[in-house]
N, CA, C and O of each residue as an XYZ file, in Angstrom:
568
protein
N     -25.954    -12.812    -15.249
C     -25.115    -13.447    -14.254
C     -24.592    -12.408    -13.279
O     -24.433    -11.235    -13.620
N     -24.326    -12.861    -12.056
C     -23.735    -11.969    -11.065
C     -22.271    -11.717    -11.402
O     -21.566    -12.594    -11.901
N     -21.838    -10.503    -11.117
C     -20.434    -10.161    -11.314
C     -19.633    -10.764    -10.169
O     -19.979    -10.565     -9.005
N     -18.561    -11.503    -10.484
C     -17.771    -12.139     -9.445
C     -16.976    -11.085     -8.671
O     -16.689    -10.011     -9.199
N     -16.617    -11.394     -7.410
C     -15.968    -10.387     -6.557
C     -14.718     -9.741     -7.146
O     -14.525     -8.536     -6.987
N     -13.872    -10.505     -7.818
C     -12.638     -9.904     -8.333
C     -12.909     -8.883     -9.435
O     -12.087     -7.998     -9.670
N     -14.052     -8.994    -10.115
C     -14.389     -8.032    -11.150
C     -15.149     -6.827    -10.588
O     -15.444     -5.881    -11.319
N     -15.463     -6.862     -9.298
C     -16.146     -5.738     -8.663
C     -15.160     -4.702     -8.122
O     -15.557     -3.603     -7.736
N     -13.874     -5.058     -8.098
C     -12.842     -4.128     -7.637
C     -12.505     -3.161     -8.765
O     -12.459     -3.547     -9.932
N     -12.270     -1.907     -8.408
C     -11.805     -0.933     -9.389
C     -10.308     -1.173     -9.593
O      -9.492     -0.755     -8.772
N      -9.958     -1.829    -10.659
C      -8.567     -2.193    -10.908
C      -7.670     -0.984    -11.137
O      -6.461     -1.068    -10.926
N      -8.240      0.138    -11.564
C      -7.422      1.335    -11.740
C      -6.989      1.921    -10.399
O      -6.056      2.722    -10.345
N      -7.660      1.529     -9.319
C      -7.299      2.028     -7.988
C      -6.360      1.075     -7.240
O      -5.820      1.439     -6.196
N      -6.161     -0.143     -7.767
C      -5.306     -1.115     -7.083
C      -3.828     -0.796     -7.294
O      -3.419     -0.332     -8.358
N      -3.057     -1.053     -6.272
C      -1.604     -0.914     -6.344
C      -0.994     -2.230     -5.864
O      -1.701     -3.045     -5.270
N       0.279     -2.457     -6.100
C       0.902     -3.677     -5.597
C       0.691     -3.818     -4.085
O       0.838     -2.858     -3.328
N       0.345     -5.026     -3.674
C       0.088     -5.276     -2.258
C      -0.584     -6.612     -2.065
O      -0.516     -7.496     -2.919
N      -1.238     -6.744     -0.918
C      -1.922     -7.977     -0.542
C      -3.357     -7.635     -0.180
O      -3.605     -6.824      0.712
N      -4.298     -8.254     -0.873
C      -5.722     -8.006     -0.660
C      -6.410     -9.323     -0.330
O      -6.012    -10.377     -0.825
N      -7.438     -9.263      0.504
C      -8.144    -10.481      0.910
C      -9.641    -10.310      0.755
O     -10.189     -9.217      0.903
N     -10.287    -11.434      0.450
C     -11.742    -11.477      0.401
C     -12.176    -12.871      0.817
O     -11.736    -13.856      0.224
N     -13.034    -12.971      1.829
C     -13.459    -14.271      2.328
C     -14.688    -14.755      1.576
O     -15.651    -14.012      1.384
N     -14.639    -15.991      1.163
C     -15.731    -16.650      0.461
C     -16.698    -17.204      1.505
O     -16.305    -17.448      2.645
N     -17.923    -17.397      1.133
C     -18.933    -17.944      2.037
C     -18.612    -19.362      2.490
O     -19.134    -19.824      3.505
N     -17.757    -20.055      1.745
C     -17.425    -21.436      2.085
C     -16.229    -21.556      3.025
O     -15.740    -22.660      3.262
N     -15.756    -20.442      3.559
C     -14.629    -20.484      4.486
C     -13.269    -20.436      3.827
O     -12.245    -20.488      4.508
N     -13.248    -20.336      2.512
C     -11.985    -20.214      1.791
C     -11.707    -18.724      1.609
O     -12.573    -17.976      1.156
N     -10.504    -18.300      1.962
C     -10.131    -16.908      1.761
C      -9.251    -16.820      0.524
O      -8.252    -17.529      0.400
N      -9.638    -15.941     -0.384
C      -8.855    -15.687     -1.587
C      -7.999    -14.458     -1.343
O      -8.515    -13.368     -1.092
N      -6.695    -14.640     -1.418
C      -5.765    -13.527     -1.302
C      -5.278    -13.152     -2.687
O      -4.862    -14.005     -3.472
N      -5.337    -11.884     -2.966
C      -4.880    -11.304     -4.219
C      -3.473    -10.788     -3.956
O      -3.293     -9.778     -3.275
N      -2.492    -11.472     -4.487
C      -1.102    -11.047     -4.358
C      -0.798    -10.192     -5.587
O      -0.382    -10.698     -6.629
N      -1.010     -8.907     -5.443
C      -0.891     -7.991     -6.576
C       0.562     -7.540     -6.704
O       1.039     -6.721     -5.919
N       1.260     -8.086     -7.704
C       2.663     -7.757     -7.942
C       2.809     -6.444     -8.719
O       3.765     -5.696     -8.513
N       1.863     -6.178     -9.604
C       1.947     -5.031    -10.522
C       0.685     -4.185    -10.441
O      -0.383     -4.691    -10.095
N       0.803     -2.911    -10.755
C      -0.366     -2.039    -10.846
C      -1.122     -2.411    -12.123
O      -0.545     -2.408    -13.210
N      -2.402     -2.729    -11.994
C      -3.184     -3.100    -13.179
C      -3.236     -1.982    -14.225
O      -3.211     -0.797    -13.895
N      -3.306     -2.383    -15.458
C      -3.496     -1.487    -16.596
C      -2.415     -0.425    -16.738
O      -2.641      0.620    -17.348
N      -1.231     -0.695    -16.171
C      -0.148      0.286    -16.225
C       0.898     -0.067    -17.279
O       1.884      0.654    -17.437
N       0.692     -1.169    -18.002
C       1.609     -1.540    -19.064
C       2.803     -2.364    -18.617
O       3.608     -2.779    -19.449
N       2.933     -2.606    -17.328
C       4.034     -3.417    -16.794
C       3.433     -4.725    -16.294
O       2.735     -4.743    -15.280
N       3.700     -5.811    -16.996
C       3.124     -7.106    -16.656
C       4.226     -8.125    -16.431
O       5.348     -7.952    -16.907
N       3.907     -9.177    -15.710
C       4.852    -10.268    -15.504
C       4.905    -11.058    -16.809
O       3.864    -11.386    -17.378
N       6.105    -11.363    -17.284
C       6.215    -12.116    -18.529
C       5.620    -13.512    -18.331
O       5.634    -14.025    -17.212
N       5.106    -14.129    -19.377
C       4.538    -15.475    -19.234
C       5.524    -16.486    -18.648
O       5.134    -17.324    -17.835
N       6.771    -16.419    -19.041
C       7.768    -17.367    -18.534
C       8.020    -17.173    -17.040
O       8.066    -18.145    -16.285
N       8.181    -15.928    -16.615
C       8.397    -15.645    -15.189
C       7.149    -16.000    -14.385
O       7.255    -16.550    -13.289
N       5.980    -15.693    -14.917
C       4.717    -16.010    -14.247
C       4.614    -17.508    -13.979
O       4.268    -17.934    -12.878
N       4.919    -18.292    -14.998
C       4.862    -19.745    -14.892
C       5.842    -20.247    -13.832
O       5.515    -21.137    -13.047
N       7.027    -19.679    -13.815
C       8.048    -20.112    -12.868
C       7.708    -19.699    -11.445
O       7.902    -20.484    -10.517
N       7.206    -18.489    -11.252
C       6.766    -18.076     -9.907
C       5.713    -19.050     -9.398
O       5.732    -19.439     -8.230
N       4.794    -19.444    -10.278
C       3.764    -20.412     -9.882
C       4.404    -21.703     -9.371
O       4.021    -22.198     -8.311
N       5.359    -22.246    -10.094
C       6.013    -23.488     -9.678
C       6.760    -23.309     -8.353
O       6.661    -24.148     -7.457
N       7.505    -22.215     -8.240
C       8.293    -21.971     -7.029
C       7.392    -21.819     -5.806
O       7.564    -22.512     -4.803
N       6.437    -20.908     -5.904
C       5.620    -20.595     -4.729
C       4.632    -21.706     -4.391
O       4.390    -21.969     -3.213
N       4.061    -22.358     -5.383
C       3.149    -23.466     -5.076
C       3.889    -24.551     -4.309
O       3.351    -25.133     -3.367
N       5.123    -24.819     -4.713
C       5.917    -25.843     -4.039
C       6.303    -25.423     -2.637
O       6.141    -26.196     -1.693
N       6.810    -24.214     -2.486
C       7.250    -23.741     -1.172
C       6.060    -23.625     -0.212
O       6.158    -24.044      0.941
N       4.950    -23.066     -0.672
C       3.776    -22.924      0.193
C       3.236    -24.279      0.639
O       2.839    -24.443      1.792
N       3.221    -25.244     -0.269
C       2.678    -26.569      0.061
C       3.653    -27.422      0.875
O       3.337    -28.543      1.273
N       4.842    -26.867      1.113
C       5.810    -27.510      1.998
C       6.068    -26.671      3.246
O       6.979    -26.969      4.018
N       5.281    -25.641      3.442
C       5.482    -24.709      4.549
C       4.770    -25.199      5.813
O       4.098    -26.230      5.810
N       4.935    -24.441      6.873
C       4.265    -24.735      8.141
C       2.738    -24.664      8.005
O       2.013    -25.222      8.829
N       2.262    -23.987      6.978
C       0.823    -23.803      6.773
C       0.274    -24.699      5.672
O      -0.817    -24.445      5.162
N       1.002    -25.738      5.298
C       0.613    -26.552      4.142
C      -0.804    -27.110      4.239
O      -1.466    -27.284      3.216
N      -1.272    -27.388      5.434
C      -2.636    -27.922      5.622
C      -3.700    -26.889      5.259
O      -4.851    -27.240      4.999
N      -3.311    -25.618      5.242
C      -4.255    -24.533      4.994
C      -4.182    -23.969      3.578
O      -4.946    -23.070      3.227
N      -3.272    -24.488      2.770
C      -3.114    -23.987      1.399
C      -4.034    -24.784      0.477
O      -3.926    -26.005      0.365
N      -4.931    -24.072     -0.172
C      -5.863    -24.696     -1.112
C      -5.320    -24.595     -2.536
O      -5.378    -25.560     -3.298
N      -4.792    -23.419     -2.891
C      -4.381    -23.184     -4.280
C      -3.471    -21.969     -4.346
O      -3.645    -21.013     -3.590
N      -2.505    -22.010     -5.247
C      -1.701    -20.846     -5.606
C      -1.577    -20.857     -7.123
O      -1.146    -21.853     -7.704
N      -1.949    -19.764     -7.763
C      -1.850    -19.722     -9.218
C      -1.921    -18.309     -9.762
O      -2.269    -17.376     -9.039
N      -1.591    -18.150    -11.035
C      -1.484    -16.827    -11.649
C      -2.817    -16.209    -12.041
O      -3.801    -16.901    -12.303
N      -2.812    -14.888    -12.073
C      -3.939    -14.142    -12.635
C      -3.737    -14.096    -14.145
O      -2.617    -13.921    -14.625
N      -4.791    -14.248    -14.862
C      -4.696    -14.192    -16.321
C      -4.180    -12.861    -16.838
O      -3.598    -12.805    -17.921
N      -4.382    -11.793    -16.088
C      -3.930    -10.465    -16.523
C      -2.432    -10.268    -16.314
O      -1.873     -9.260    -16.747
N      -1.777    -11.227    -15.652
C      -0.334    -11.223    -15.412
C       0.118    -10.075    -14.520
O       1.224     -9.557    -14.672
N      -0.756     -9.678    -13.577
C      -0.361     -8.660    -12.605
C      -0.145     -9.251    -11.216
O       0.206     -8.525    -10.286
N      -0.349    -10.543    -11.065
C      -0.157    -11.156     -9.753
C      -0.668    -12.578     -9.701
O      -0.771    -13.269    -10.715
N      -0.987    -12.996     -8.479
C      -1.350    -14.384     -8.210
C      -2.491    -14.444     -7.209
O      -2.728    -13.497     -6.459
N      -3.196    -15.570     -7.206
C      -4.213    -15.853     -6.198
C      -3.689    -16.926     -5.264
O      -3.119    -17.926     -5.701
N      -3.887    -16.708     -3.982
C      -3.578    -17.692     -2.958
C      -4.868    -17.953     -2.199
O      -5.415    -17.048     -1.568
N      -5.353    -19.181     -2.256
C      -6.566    -19.565     -1.548
C      -6.182    -20.371     -0.321
O      -5.414    -21.330     -0.404
N      -6.732    -19.966      0.829
C      -6.378    -20.613      2.092
C      -7.623    -20.949      2.906
O      -8.711    -20.421      2.675
N      -7.423    -21.837      3.854
C      -8.438    -22.158      4.859
C      -7.940    -21.661      6.211
O      -6.778    -21.866      6.563
N      -8.797    -21.027      6.948
C      -8.512    -20.650      8.338
C      -7.200    -19.885      8.516
O      -6.440    -20.154      9.447
N      -6.942    -18.938      7.626
C      -5.752    -18.096      7.771
C      -6.139    -16.630      7.645
O      -6.852    -16.236      6.723
N      -5.660    -15.839      8.579
C      -5.920    -14.398      8.557
C      -4.947    -13.712      7.598
O      -3.975    -14.312      7.141
N      -5.224    -12.478      7.312
C      -4.337    -11.693      6.455
C      -2.951    -11.598      7.084
O      -1.945    -11.740      6.389
N      -2.891    -11.358      8.388
C      -1.597    -11.258      9.067
C      -0.819    -12.569      9.003
O       0.400    -12.566      8.833
N      -1.527    -13.684      9.138
C      -0.863    -14.990      9.036
C      -0.311    -15.220      7.629
O       0.793    -15.740      7.465
N      -1.080    -14.833      6.628
C      -0.637    -14.997      5.243
C       0.532    -14.061      4.953
O       1.479    -14.446      4.267
N       0.475    -12.855      5.462
C       1.576    -11.918      5.272
C       2.861    -12.486      5.877
O       3.915    -12.438      5.244
N       2.782    -13.008      7.066
C       3.939    -13.631      7.719
C       4.435    -14.833      6.912
O       5.638    -15.013      6.724
N       3.501    -15.645      6.443
C       3.858    -16.815      5.641
C       4.578    -16.410      4.361
O       5.602    -16.999      4.012
N       4.054    -15.417      3.666
C       4.687    -14.959      2.420
C       6.074    -14.394      2.682
O       6.997    -14.623      1.900
N       6.225    -13.662      3.770
C       7.537    -13.102      4.116
C       8.556    -14.195      4.421
O       9.759    -13.964      4.304
N       8.093    -15.383      4.810
C       8.988    -16.523      5.040
C       9.180    -17.355      3.771
O      10.278    -17.846      3.511
N       8.127    -17.513      2.992
C       8.187    -18.397      1.823
C       8.868    -17.769      0.613
O       9.524    -18.475     -0.153
N       8.729    -16.480      0.427
C       9.370    -15.858     -0.736
C      10.893    -15.990     -0.652
O      11.509    -16.346     -1.656
N      11.534    -15.722      0.493
C      12.985    -15.963      0.554
C      13.355    -17.427      0.306
O      14.396    -17.706     -0.288
N      12.527    -18.351      0.748
C      12.785    -19.780      0.483
C      12.712    -20.054     -1.015
O      13.520    -20.818     -1.543
N      11.759    -19.444     -1.701
C      11.649    -19.604     -3.157
C      12.845    -18.957     -3.857
O      13.361    -19.499     -4.834
N      13.279    -17.814     -3.365
C      14.428    -17.127     -3.954
C      15.714    -17.935     -3.813
O      16.641    -17.782     -4.608
N      15.765    -18.792     -2.801
C      16.962    -19.606     -2.555
C      17.040    -20.837     -3.451
O      18.082    -21.491     -3.509
N      15.959    -21.161     -4.146
C      15.956    -22.352     -5.001
C      16.806    -22.123     -6.252
O      16.726    -21.073     -6.890
N      17.612    -23.117     -6.583
C      18.454    -23.039     -7.776
C      17.852    -23.772     -8.970
O      18.331    -23.644    -10.097
N      16.794    -24.542     -8.709
C      16.105    -25.270     -9.765
C      14.607    -25.020     -9.647
O      14.097    -24.694     -8.576
N      13.925    -25.176    -10.752
C      12.479    -24.971    -10.779
C      11.802    -26.305    -10.494
O      11.934    -27.240    -11.283
N      11.080    -26.410     -9.381
C      10.389    -27.667     -9.075
C       9.350    -27.999    -10.150
O       8.662    -27.111    -10.655
N       9.245    -29.257    -10.486
C       8.220    -29.711    -11.418
C       8.380    -29.192    -12.827
O       7.387    -29.001    -13.529
N       9.609    -28.959    -13.259
C       9.789    -28.352    -14.580
C      10.309    -29.326    -15.641
O      10.683    -28.911    -16.738
N      10.330    -30.592    -15.318
C      10.704    -31.578    -16.342
C       9.488    -31.874    -17.229
O       8.343    -31.684    -16.819
N       9.755    -32.327    -18.412
C       8.706    -32.592    -19.396
C       7.569    -33.441    -18.824
O       6.397    -33.138    -19.046
N       7.911    -34.493    -18.096
C       6.881    -35.386    -17.562
C       6.123    -34.779    -16.381
O       5.125    -35.345    -15.935
N       6.581    -33.644    -15.875
C       5.953    -33.011    -14.710
C       5.139    -31.771    -15.057
O       4.331    -31.317    -14.247
N       5.340    -31.223    -16.235
C       4.778    -29.913    -16.565
C       4.252    -29.906    -17.997
O       4.897    -30.433    -18.903
N       3.103    -29.320    -18.194
C       2.483    -29.279    -19.507
C       3.087    -28.279    -20.470
O       2.754    -28.283    -21.654
N       3.978    -27.416    -19.978
C       4.649    -26.443    -20.838
C       6.049    -26.214    -20.265
O       6.428    -25.092    -19.928
N       6.795    -27.297    -20.169
C       8.070    -27.303    -19.460
C       9.136    -26.392    -20.074
O      10.109    -26.055    -19.399
N       8.978    -25.997    -21.308
C       9.969    -25.127    -21.953
C       9.749    -23.643    -21.629
O      10.621    -22.814    -21.889
N       8.606    -23.315    -21.072
C       8.290    -21.905    -20.817
C       8.547    -21.550    -19.355
O       7.612    -21.464    -18.558
N       9.807    -21.346    -19.009
C      10.204    -20.957    -17.659
C      11.297    -19.912    -17.714
O      12.046    -19.832    -18.688
N      11.386    -19.111    -16.664
C      12.426    -18.095    -16.523
C      12.722    -17.932    -15.040
O      12.066    -17.150    -14.353
N      13.716    -18.675    -14.547
C      14.053    -18.634    -13.123
C      14.554    -17.257    -12.704
O      14.132    -16.736    -11.671
N      15.442    -16.664    -13.485
C      15.968    -15.339    -13.132
C      14.852    -14.295    -13.105
O      14.785    -13.478    -12.186
N      13.982    -14.322    -14.104
C      12.860    -13.381    -14.144
C      11.900    -13.582    -12.994
O      11.397    -12.614    -12.424
N      11.643    -14.835    -12.647
C      10.758    -15.140    -11.515
C      11.347    -14.609    -10.221
O      10.637    -14.045     -9.389
N      12.644    -14.791    -10.059
C      13.296    -14.298     -8.841
C      13.253    -12.779     -8.759
O      13.095    -12.224     -7.672
N      13.391    -12.103     -9.890
C      13.269    -10.631     -9.901
C      11.880    -10.206     -9.455
O      11.735     -9.284     -8.653
N      10.860    -10.878     -9.975
C       9.479    -10.537     -9.605
C       9.221    -10.809     -8.117
O       8.601     -9.999     -7.429
N       9.699    -11.944     -7.637
C       9.503    -12.286     -6.228
C      10.238    -11.321     -5.300
O       9.695    -10.918     -4.271
N      11.456    -10.953     -5.651
C      12.216    -10.005     -4.831
C      11.509     -8.647     -4.776
O      11.434     -8.022     -3.717
N      11.000     -8.203     -5.906
C      10.277     -6.923     -5.943
C       9.007     -7.000     -5.101
O       8.671     -6.044     -4.403
N       8.301     -8.123     -5.160
C       7.077     -8.269     -4.369
C       7.395     -8.360     -2.876
O       6.649     -7.825     -2.055
N       8.471     -9.017     -2.522
C       8.872     -9.082     -1.120
C       9.135     -7.674     -0.589
O       8.775     -7.369      0.548
N       9.745     -6.828     -1.378
C       9.979     -5.439     -0.973
C       8.649     -4.714     -0.742
O       8.541     -3.899      0.174
N       7.645     -5.003     -1.558
C       6.302     -4.424     -1.369
C       5.733     -4.903     -0.029
O       5.191     -4.111      0.742
N       5.861     -6.204      0.238
C       5.308     -6.761      1.477
C       5.993     -6.236      2.722
O       5.378     -6.178      3.787
N       7.239     -5.859      2.610
C       7.963     -5.322      3.771
C       7.400     -3.960      4.174
O       7.609     -3.517      5.304
N       6.688     -3.291      3.261
C       6.094     -1.972      3.546
C       4.641     -2.073      3.983
O       4.037     -1.080      4.388
N       4.080     -3.278      3.899
C       2.662     -3.469      4.241
C       2.511     -3.563      5.749
O       1.397     -3.724      6.249
């Protein structure tokens, strides 16, 4: 089998930041790298789950909602994937700089009731906000 694009990157060389790769189908996959891979510092499962709920909701309610295909966690717990249509890296960077503060302002976790979530007990709002604030600081330097 062919090696998929995300496995072709040297993860030991990646640092926190924003990376993009365009798919042949016009979908751009953005790698929102919160943590340095293989460095022993990972997003906790509870915070990861909560960041997913916060950002998926905020992004799908943003000015770019028509262009958001997917937002979800990396299995390695070092970041998230954001899939978009017709959005440049600069547009996504601007969007994230607007959406992360909106997510940080939320006092409740969207979609976290039992009937809305398949693992509703596994959330950490404070931890998610810490991760998002740290990532926003990374994006301010990009």
